[in-house]
Each structure stands twice: as C-alpha cells, then as structure tokens.
C-alpha positions as CSV (number, residue, x, y, z in Angstrom):
1,M,-13.5,-178.8,145.9
2,S,-11.5,-177.6,148.6
3,T,-13.0,-177.1,152.0
4,L,-12.7,-173.4,153.2
5,E,-11.5,-172.6,156.8
6,P,-14.1,-171.0,158.8
7,N,-11.3,-168.4,159.2
8,E,-10.6,-167.7,155.4
9,L,-14.3,-167.7,154.8
10,T,-14.7,-164.9,157.0
11,R,-11.9,-162.9,155.6
12,L,-13.5,-163.4,152.1
13,L,-16.8,-162.1,153.3
14,S,-15.6,-159.1,154.8
15,E,-13.7,-157.9,152.1
16,A,-16.9,-158.5,150.0
17,V,-19.1,-156.5,151.8
18,D,-16.9,-153.7,153.0
19,P,-18.1,-150.2,152.2
20,I,-15.6,-148.4,150.0
21,R,-13.9,-146.1,152.6
22,P,-13.5,-142.0,152.1
23,S,-9.9,-141.4,150.9
24,A,-8.3,-137.9,149.5
25,D,-7.7,-139.9,146.3
26,A,-11.0,-140.6,146.0
27,Y,-12.3,-137.1,146.3
28,R,-10.0,-135.6,144.0
29,Q,-10.7,-138.3,141.1
30,I,-14.9,-137.2,141.8
31,R,-13.9,-133.3,141.3
32,A,-11.6,-134.0,138.4
33,G,-14.8,-135.3,136.5
34,I,-17.3,-132.5,137.7
35,D,-14.7,-129.8,136.2
36,R,-14.7,-132.0,133.3
37,R,-18.0,-131.9,133.0
38,R,-18.3,-128.0,133.4
39,R,-15.9,-126.9,130.6
40,W,-17.8,-128.8,127.8
41,R,-21.5,-128.3,129.1
42,L,-20.8,-124.2,127.7
43,P,-20.0,-124.9,124.2
44,A,-22.1,-127.3,123.6
45,F,-25.2,-125.5,124.9
46,T,-23.7,-122.8,122.6
47,L,-23.5,-124.7,119.9
48,G,-27.0,-126.0,120.4
49,G,-28.3,-122.6,120.4
50,M,-26.3,-121.8,117.7
51,V,-28.2,-124.6,115.5
52,M,-31.5,-124.2,116.6
53,A,-31.3,-120.1,115.6
54,A,-30.0,-121.6,112.2
55,L,-33.0,-124.0,111.8
56,I,-35.3,-121.4,113.0
57,A,-33.8,-118.8,110.3
58,L,-34.2,-121.8,107.5
59,A,-37.7,-121.9,108.1
60,V,-38.8,-118.2,108.3
61,V,-36.8,-118.3,104.4
62,A,-38.8,-121.5,103.7
63,I,-42.3,-120.4,104.6
64,R,-41.9,-116.6,103.8
65,P,-44.0,-115.6,100.4
66,S,-41.8,-114.6,97.5
67,P,-42.4,-110.8,96.5
68,S,-44.5,-109.7,93.4
69,N,-42.6,-108.4,91.0
70,Q,-45.0,-106.6,88.9
71,L,-45.1,-102.7,89.3
72,V,-48.4,-100.9,89.6
73,E,-47.9,-97.1,88.7
74,P,-50.1,-94.6,89.6
75,A,-52.7,-93.8,86.9
76,V,-51.8,-90.7,84.6
77,P,-54.0,-87.9,85.4
78,P,-56.5,-86.9,82.5
79,V,-55.3,-84.8,79.7
80,V,-57.0,-81.7,79.9
81,P,-57.6,-79.6,77.2
82,S,-55.9,-75.9,77.8
83,N,-56.9,-74.2,74.9
84,Y,-60.3,-73.4,76.1
85,T,-61.2,-70.0,75.9
86,G,-64.4,-69.2,78.3
87,P,-67.3,-66.6,78.3
88,T,-66.7,-62.9,78.5
89,P,-69.6,-60.8,80.6
90,A,-71.1,-58.0,78.8
91,G,-69.7,-54.7,79.5
92,T,-66.3,-55.8,80.5
93,G,-63.1,-54.6,79.1
94,S,-63.3,-52.6,75.2
95,G,-63.5,-53.8,71.8
96,P,-64.1,-51.9,68.6
97,S,-67.8,-51.1,67.6
98,G,-70.0,-52.9,65.9
99,S,-71.6,-52.5,62.5
100,G,-75.2,-53.4,63.1
101,S,-77.6,-55.1,65.8
102,T,-80.9,-56.3,65.9
103,H,-82.7,-57.6,68.6
104,G,-85.1,-61.1,68.3
105,G,-84.1,-61.5,64.3
106,G,-84.6,-59.3,61.3
107,Q,-82.5,-57.3,59.7
108,S,-81.1,-53.6,61.3
109,S,-77.7,-51.4,60.9
110,G,-76.1,-49.5,63.5
111,G,-73.4,-48.7,65.9
112,R,-72.7,-51.1,69.0
113,G,-71.3,-50.4,72.2
114,P,-67.9,-51.4,73.3
115,A,-67.5,-55.2,73.7
116,A,-64.8,-57.1,75.5
117,S,-62.3,-59.5,73.7
118,G,-59.6,-61.6,74.2
119,G,-58.2,-64.5,76.1
120,A,-55.4,-66.9,76.7
121,S,-54.5,-70.3,76.0
122,T,-51.6,-72.5,77.2
123,P,-50.6,-75.3,74.7
124,P,-51.8,-78.7,75.1
125,S,-50.1,-80.8,78.2
126,S,-47.6,-84.1,77.0
127,P,-48.9,-87.5,78.0
128,G,-48.0,-88.2,81.5
129,T,-47.7,-84.7,83.0
130,R,-50.4,-83.0,85.0
131,P,-51.8,-80.2,82.3
132,T,-52.2,-76.6,83.7
133,L,-55.0,-75.0,83.2
134,P,-55.2,-71.8,81.5
135,T,-55.8,-68.3,83.4
136,T,-57.7,-65.7,81.5
137,T,-58.2,-62.3,82.4
138,S,-61.4,-61.3,79.7
139,P,-62.2,-65.1,78.3
140,T,-64.5,-64.8,75.1
141,V,-66.8,-67.4,73.9
142,S,-65.7,-68.1,70.2
143,A,-66.0,-70.7,67.5
144,S,-65.3,-71.2,63.9
145,P,-67.3,-72.5,61.1
146,S,-67.8,-76.1,60.3
147,S,-66.3,-77.3,56.9
148,P,-68.4,-77.0,54.3
149,S,-67.7,-80.6,52.7
150,S,-69.8,-82.0,55.7
151,S,-71.5,-81.5,58.5
152,T,-69.8,-82.1,61.8
153,G,-70.2,-82.7,65.5
154,P,-70.5,-79.6,68.0
155,G,-72.1,-80.9,70.7
156,V,-69.4,-83.0,71.3
157,N,-67.4,-82.3,75.1
158,S,-69.9,-78.8,74.9
159,P,-71.5,-77.6,78.4
160,P,-74.7,-78.7,79.4
161,L,-78.1,-76.8,78.5
162,P,-79.9,-74.6,81.0
163,S,-83.7,-75.3,81.1
164,P,-85.6,-73.8,78.7
165,A,-88.6,-71.4,79.6
166,A,-91.1,-72.4,76.6
167,R,-91.2,-75.4,73.7
168,P,-90.4,-74.1,71.3
169,A,-88.4,-70.9,71.9
170,G,-89.9,-67.8,71.9
171,A,-89.2,-64.6,69.6
172,G,-85.7,-63.5,68.9
173,D,-84.5,-66.3,72.4
174,I,-81.5,-68.0,71.7
175,D,-80.7,-68.7,75.0
176,G,-84.0,-70.4,76.2
177,D,-84.7,-67.7,79.0
178,G,-88.0,-66.4,77.6
179,R,-86.5,-63.3,76.3
180,S,-85.1,-61.7,73.6
181,D,-81.1,-61.8,72.8
182,D,-79.1,-59.0,71.7
183,V,-77.6,-59.5,68.1
184,S,-74.9,-57.4,66.4
185,S,-72.1,-57.9,64.4
186,D,-68.3,-56.5,64.3
187,G,-66.5,-57.0,60.8
188,A,-66.8,-60.7,60.1
189,T,-67.6,-61.7,63.8
190,V,-71.1,-62.3,65.0
191,R,-71.8,-60.9,68.6
192,V,-74.5,-62.2,71.0
193,T,-75.4,-60.9,74.2
194,F,-77.5,-63.6,76.0
195,S,-80.0,-61.8,78.3
196,R,-80.4,-64.8,80.6
197,D,-76.7,-63.6,82.0
198,A,-75.4,-60.5,80.1
199,V,-72.3,-62.7,78.4
200,V,-71.1,-62.1,75.3
201,A,-70.7,-64.8,72.5
202,R,-68.6,-64.3,69.5
203,V,-68.7,-66.7,66.2
204,T,-66.1,-65.2,63.7
205,L,-67.4,-66.3,59.7
206,P,-65.6,-65.9,56.6
207,E,-67.4,-63.1,55.7
208,I,-70.9,-61.5,56.8
209,S,-73.1,-59.2,54.5
210,V,-73.6,-55.0,55.4
211,P,-76.2,-54.4,56.9
212,L,-76.9,-57.4,59.3
213,T,-79.5,-59.6,58.0
214,S,-80.0,-62.4,60.7
215,A,-83.1,-63.9,61.9
216,V,-83.5,-66.1,65.3
217,V,-85.8,-69.4,64.8
218,D,-86.3,-72.5,66.8
219,I,-85.7,-75.1,64.2
220,D,-85.1,-78.2,66.1
221,G,-88.2,-76.8,68.8
222,D,-86.1,-77.9,71.6
223,G,-86.6,-73.9,73.2
224,F,-83.1,-72.7,71.8
225,G,-83.5,-70.5,69.3
226,E,-80.9,-71.2,66.0
227,L,-79.2,-68.0,64.5
228,L,-79.4,-67.5,60.7
229,V,-76.9,-65.2,59.5
230,Q,-76.5,-63.8,55.7
231,T,-73.1,-64.0,54.9
232,S,-73.0,-63.0,51.1
233,D,-75.3,-62.2,48.0
234,S,-73.6,-62.4,44.5
235,G,-75.1,-63.2,41.2
236,G,-78.7,-63.1,42.9
237,T,-78.2,-66.3,45.3
238,K,-77.3,-65.3,48.8
239,S,-75.8,-67.6,51.4
240,Y,-76.2,-68.4,54.9
241,A,-74.8,-69.4,57.9
242,L,-76.1,-71.7,60.9
243,L,-75.1,-71.0,64.2
244,H,-76.6,-73.5,67.0
245,Y,-76.9,-72.8,70.5
246,I,-75.4,-76.2,72.2
247,G,-74.6,-75.1,75.5
248,L,-74.7,-72.8,78.1
249,D,-73.1,-69.2,76.3
250,T,-71.9,-71.5,73.8
251,L,-72.6,-70.7,70.1
252,V,-71.1,-73.2,66.9
253,A,-71.3,-72.6,63.2
254,V,-72.8,-75.5,61.5
255,A,-72.6,-76.3,58.0
256,P,-74.6,-78.6,56.1
257,P,-73.9,-82.0,54.7
258,T,-71.7,-82.8,51.6
259,G,-73.2,-81.4,48.5
260,F,-76.0,-79.1,50.3
261,T,-75.4,-75.5,51.0
262,L,-77.8,-73.1,52.7
263,T,-78.1,-70.2,50.0
264,S,-81.5,-68.7,48.5
265,G,-82.1,-67.3,44.8
266,T,-82.3,-68.2,40.9
267,H,-79.5,-68.0,38.5
268,T,-80.2,-68.5,35.3
269,N,-81.0,-72.1,35.0
270,T,-80.0,-73.3,38.7
271,A,-82.0,-72.0,41.7
272,S,-82.1,-73.4,46.0
273,G,-83.9,-72.2,48.6
274,F,-84.4,-73.8,51.9
275,R,-87.4,-73.8,54.8
276,C,-87.1,-74.5,59.0
277,G,-89.6,-76.6,60.7
278,D,-91.9,-78.1,58.5
279,H,-94.1,-80.6,60.6
280,D,-91.9,-83.4,60.8
281,H,-88.8,-82.1,59.1
282,D,-86.4,-79.5,60.7
283,L,-85.0,-77.7,57.8
284,E,-85.9,-78.3,54.0
285,I,-83.0,-77.8,51.4
286,S,-84.3,-77.6,47.6
287,V,-82.6,-77.3,44.7
288,G,-83.9,-76.4,41.3
289,T,-83.0,-76.9,37.5
290,S,-84.4,-75.8,34.4
291,T,-84.0,-75.9,30.6
292,D,-86.0,-72.5,30.1
293,G,-85.4,-70.5,33.1
294,N,-89.2,-71.0,34.1
295,A,-90.1,-74.1,34.6
296,F,-87.6,-76.0,37.5
297,S,-87.3,-79.7,38.5
298,V,-87.5,-79.3,42.1
299,T,-85.4,-82.0,44.7
300,T,-86.2,-81.3,48.0
301,T,-84.1,-83.0,50.8
302,A,-85.1,-83.2,54.5
303,L,-82.2,-82.2,57.6
304,T,-82.3,-82.8,61.1
305,L,-80.7,-80.3,63.6
306,S,-79.1,-82.0,66.5
307,R,-76.2,-81.0,68.9
308,D,-74.2,-83.3,66.8
309,G,-75.2,-80.7,63.9
310,L,-77.3,-81.7,60.6
311,T,-78.1,-85.2,59.0
312,V,-80.1,-86.2,56.2
313,T,-83.3,-87.5,56.9
314,G,-85.0,-90.1,54.4
315,S,-85.4,-89.9,50.9
316,P,-85.1,-86.7,48.3
317,A,-88.6,-85.6,47.2
318,T,-89.4,-84.4,43.4
319,S,-91.4,-82.0,42.0
320,T,-92.0,-79.2,39.2
321,V,-92.3,-75.4,39.5
322,R,-93.4,-73.2,36.9
323,L,-92.3,-69.6,37.6
324,P,-93.5,-66.6,38.7
325,S,-96.9,-68.4,38.4
326,D,-96.0,-71.3,41.3
327,T,-95.1,-70.4,44.8
328,S,-91.2,-70.2,44.6
329,P,-89.2,-72.8,46.9
330,F,-86.1,-71.0,46.1
331,V,-86.5,-68.6,49.1
332,P,-85.0,-68.4,53.1
333,G,-88.2,-69.4,54.6
334,C,-87.0,-69.4,58.3
335,G,-88.3,-66.7,60.1
336,S,-88.1,-62.9,59.3
337,L,-85.5,-64.3,56.6
338,S,-88.5,-65.2,54.6
C-alpha cells in the first residue's frame, strides 16, 4: 500500500464532500422529468376511474335480484245474470183485464183493473267481460212452473224474506205483513198484488180453471202463505199448482217430486188427494186403487216444503177406506179448497 501525499489526500476528500453545484443543464433535466410525470398522470387517473366504474356496475348487476316471471292478472268481475226481471208496482202501465179475483183465497170471479206488465233484459255476459246490468221501464215479477217430473230448488239466489207478522201466516196473507193479498188471473197468468208494498207479481201456468179457484194457506208455518190454484178439472179429477213465496215480492211455482201430483178426485178404480198442515207433516199426498170402485187401498206420502221445493219425508203409510161410508182422503184438504 502506497502512502498518499497530503496534497493528494486533500484533493480526494474535497471531491468527495463537495456538494453538487446547480447548473442550467441540471435544471432542464429536473424539469423534463416533471413534465413526463404530468403527461402520464391524467391518462392513468382516467383509466383507473373507468376500471372502478366497471367494477361497481358488475357488482350491482351481480347482487340485484332477478325479476319474477309470473304475471299477476286482475281478477275477472263476477258474471251477473242480466235476464233478471224485477217487480212492478201496482198501478203503473196498462194491461188486459183479469178474469177473476179473490182476497185471501177462496173462489170468486169478476173483472180486474189494468195492471202493468213487461220488462227488458240483456243477453248474458261473456266470460272475462264486465256485464251490463239491465234497465227496465216497468219490470214484473215472473216465474215459470217447475218441471212436473221432479221438485226443483226455487230458493237458489232468491231475494231475502222480510220479517213475518205472525207464524203461521193469517188468512189470505202471502207476504207475511198480517194483511190479505189480492189474487186474480189473466188468462193463464196468476197475478198477486202484495199488500206490503203494492207490487204485482205474475206467474204464468200451463192453464188455469175459470172461474179462478184458489186458496192461501201457510203449509210450512213460516209466516208466509202458499197459494194453491186449480189448473184443470177433467174426468172427475182436479189438478192444482202450488205457488211458493220465496223472497220479497217473489213467487215461484213448485212441482212435487217425480211420481207425485197435486190432484184430487176419483176416476173409476183410481183416486188421489192431498192435505196440508197435518201436525209434523207439511203436505200429505194420498193415492188409492180399487177393484170394485168402493174399497180403496190407499198409500199416503208425507212431503216437506222449504225454499228449495218439496221433498219426501219418511216412508209411505198404507190404509184402506171404503167409500162413501168412510171419510174420503181424495180431496184437496188445504184451506178453502177443502
């Protein structure tokens, strides 16, 4: 190792510790570096923002619940029958004169004043469309007789019954207000003017005997009278129709169940009859057969009347009667029809 001279050692130390002196060239180098950093800063920030926005959008799509594929459709409004014909107050409009009238049952004949009739209806609504309610100028209560082969249910969708004044109903009281109602006929149509509200109800039957023969009797004891009307008289046998009050100002014809008829009388070796309100029975129908025209083997069946019609109750009872000495069961034993 050679020994440095003092002068040489001083020179080397001075060069090592001598600070860098500023110069124009050094300043230009520093400025150029700053400019390069500025040119790259804005694109880098822009690219970073775009990447961040894309990541946020992907996160939103990933965590958002998928929409339901089920479509909830609004419920279709109920189809309202548009062929309903409402009641007509008495004294409105004009119509043909009646052939007979009676107050509270019994027989009578004579003219009736004008009565309103007529109505309007619209065809039934198709499914899925809102029905159009009918408009009427002078509607009437109308009902057709039930099928003769079976008892039907007239009480379905019928108006509510008002409160009766008494149970059972009083004489001639069909609508249960405690007063007799007016019954008359116009051809084959029965007309009832209710004392409760003066509304006229009409029921058309296949035929009606002239003069009008009818009776009001509360068969089921509910406070509203049933109307029995004689429809024919042929060969010693009389036929009857039963009209039932099932709602406010609403009358319908009710037929007995299959195999039964509302008839009375004898014809050679066959006979029939009916009775009303026999204790626990609403209606009893008796049918008799004979070999000599005097001694009859009788079968009696009990029927119950409700808003749904006539139904058989219990088992038939059998008996034997000899005519004319015994009391005949072959009569219309209901009210003034006895």
